[in-house]
Structure formats: structure tokens, C-alpha cells
C-alpha positions as CSV (number, residue, x, y, z in Angstrom):
1,M,71.4,-52.9,-88.6
2,H,68.8,-55.2,-87.0
3,T,68.2,-54.9,-83.3
4,N,65.5,-56.6,-81.3
5,L,65.0,-54.9,-77.9
6,G,61.6,-56.5,-77.0
7,P,62.8,-58.3,-73.8
8,L,64.8,-55.2,-72.7
9,M,61.7,-53.1,-72.8
10,D,60.4,-54.9,-69.8
11,T,63.5,-54.7,-67.6
12,S,63.2,-52.6,-64.5
13,S,67.0,-52.5,-63.8
14,R,68.9,-49.3,-64.0
15,E,71.6,-50.8,-66.3
16,P,73.2,-49.0,-69.3
17,H,70.8,-50.9,-71.5
18,E,68.0,-48.8,-70.1
19,V,69.3,-45.6,-71.7
20,A,69.4,-47.4,-75.1
21,V,65.9,-48.7,-74.5
22,E,64.7,-45.1,-73.7
23,A,66.4,-43.8,-76.8
24,L,64.9,-46.4,-79.1
25,A,61.4,-46.0,-77.5
26,T,61.7,-42.2,-78.2
27,L,62.9,-42.8,-81.7
28,S,60.0,-45.2,-82.4
29,E,57.5,-42.6,-81.0
30,Y,58.7,-40.0,-83.5
31,L,59.1,-42.4,-86.4
32,E,55.4,-43.3,-85.9
33,R,54.5,-39.6,-86.0
34,S,56.6,-39.1,-89.2
35,L,54.9,-42.1,-90.8
36,D,51.5,-40.7,-89.9
37,K,52.3,-37.4,-91.5
38,G,54.2,-38.8,-94.5
39,A,57.2,-36.8,-93.6
40,S,60.8,-37.3,-92.5
41,L,61.9,-36.9,-88.8
42,I,64.6,-34.2,-88.5
43,L,66.7,-33.7,-85.4
44,V,68.5,-30.3,-85.4
45,R,71.3,-30.0,-82.9
46,S,70.8,-26.3,-82.3
47,H,71.5,-26.3,-78.6
48,A,74.4,-27.6,-76.4
49,D,72.1,-29.9,-74.4
50,R,69.2,-30.6,-76.7
51,S,68.1,-31.1,-80.3
52,D,64.9,-29.7,-81.8
53,I,62.6,-32.2,-83.5
54,Y,60.7,-31.4,-86.7
55,L,58.6,-33.3,-89.2
56,G,59.1,-32.3,-92.8
57,E,61.3,-32.7,-95.8
58,A,65.0,-31.8,-95.5
59,G,65.0,-30.3,-99.0
60,E,62.3,-27.8,-98.0
61,A,62.8,-24.5,-96.1
62,Q,62.8,-25.0,-92.3
63,E,59.8,-22.7,-92.1
64,E,57.8,-25.5,-93.8
65,W,58.6,-28.1,-91.1
66,A,56.3,-28.8,-88.2
67,R,58.2,-28.5,-84.8
68,C,57.4,-31.4,-82.4
69,G,59.5,-30.5,-79.4
70,F,63.0,-31.4,-78.4
71,I,65.1,-34.3,-76.9
72,R,68.3,-34.3,-74.8
73,N,71.5,-34.7,-76.8
74,A,72.5,-37.6,-74.6
75,L,69.4,-39.4,-76.0
76,V,70.3,-38.3,-79.6
77,A,73.8,-39.8,-79.0
78,E,72.2,-43.1,-78.0
79,I,70.0,-43.1,-81.0
80,L,73.0,-42.5,-83.3
81,E,74.8,-45.4,-81.6
82,A,71.9,-47.7,-82.1
83,T,71.4,-46.8,-85.8
84,R,73.7,-46.2,-88.7
85,A,74.0,-43.9,-91.7
86,G,72.1,-45.3,-94.6
87,L,69.4,-48.0,-94.6
88,N,68.3,-49.4,-91.2
89,S,65.9,-52.1,-90.2
90,L,65.2,-51.9,-86.5
91,S,62.8,-53.8,-84.3
92,I,61.6,-51.9,-81.3
93,D,59.2,-53.5,-78.9
94,G,58.0,-55.9,-81.5
95,Q,57.5,-53.3,-84.3
96,T,59.9,-53.2,-87.2
97,Y,60.9,-49.9,-88.7
98,R,62.8,-49.5,-92.0
99,F,64.3,-46.1,-92.5
100,V,67.3,-44.3,-94.0
101,R,69.4,-42.1,-91.7
102,T,71.2,-39.2,-93.4
103,F,72.8,-35.9,-92.3
104,T,72.2,-32.4,-93.4
105,Q,72.9,-28.9,-92.2
106,V,70.3,-26.4,-91.1
107,A,71.7,-22.9,-90.8
108,Q,74.9,-23.5,-88.9
109,H,73.7,-26.6,-87.1
110,G,74.0,-30.3,-87.9
111,A,70.8,-32.2,-88.4
112,I,70.0,-35.9,-88.6
113,V,67.2,-37.0,-90.9
114,F,65.3,-40.3,-90.6
115,S,63.2,-41.0,-93.7
116,A,60.9,-44.0,-94.3
117,A,62.4,-46.7,-96.5
């Protein structure tokens, strides 16, 4: 999927696009962190209203991951809507990110993994 949201990043309207812009801006922030650390971005949906954010490798024990905070599940849903399972190429505010989106399970919770491609 290729999406260019450069012009939308400057909008001050409160339209539905703003939620997608916020979601993609959040995604790009954490993708940058994952690239800096050479790790995958892992969102674990362990709460009804939010997902915990980790940097690490999905094949490693969760104790090995670095916790980075959390984001609201409404934002996670927007990220999922703007991306797809498998290979993605996404332009966010002029920066292009190439990553693979996969799913895994952590304990009894679903998790979304974004790995650099």
C-alpha cells in the first residue's frame, strides 16, 4: 500500500482524515524508534482501551522487549486500516517507510508486529 499524506499533515480541520493523520504520525514516530534500535515494533492489545508498545523481536521472550508506552486502541484500529498484512510502503509527511506487518500472540493477547523491510 502506498499512501502519501503530506498535504493532510498540514490541515487544521477536524475531519475524519485528522484521525488517520494522527494514527500515521504516531506509527511513524514508533517506526523511527524501531529503526534506531534495530528492532521490530510490537503492539500488544492487552487492554480493552489501549495497546502496549514494545521494541524487540517477536520470536524472543516478552521479557527481552523494551516497553515504550501505550496507545489507544482507536488509534491502533486506524493504523490497521491504513496498512495491510504483509509488505507495506507508506509515505508519511515526506518520509517513506517500508515494513512488513504481521500478527502474533503474546500470552492470551493478540499482537501486531511491524518489522523493517
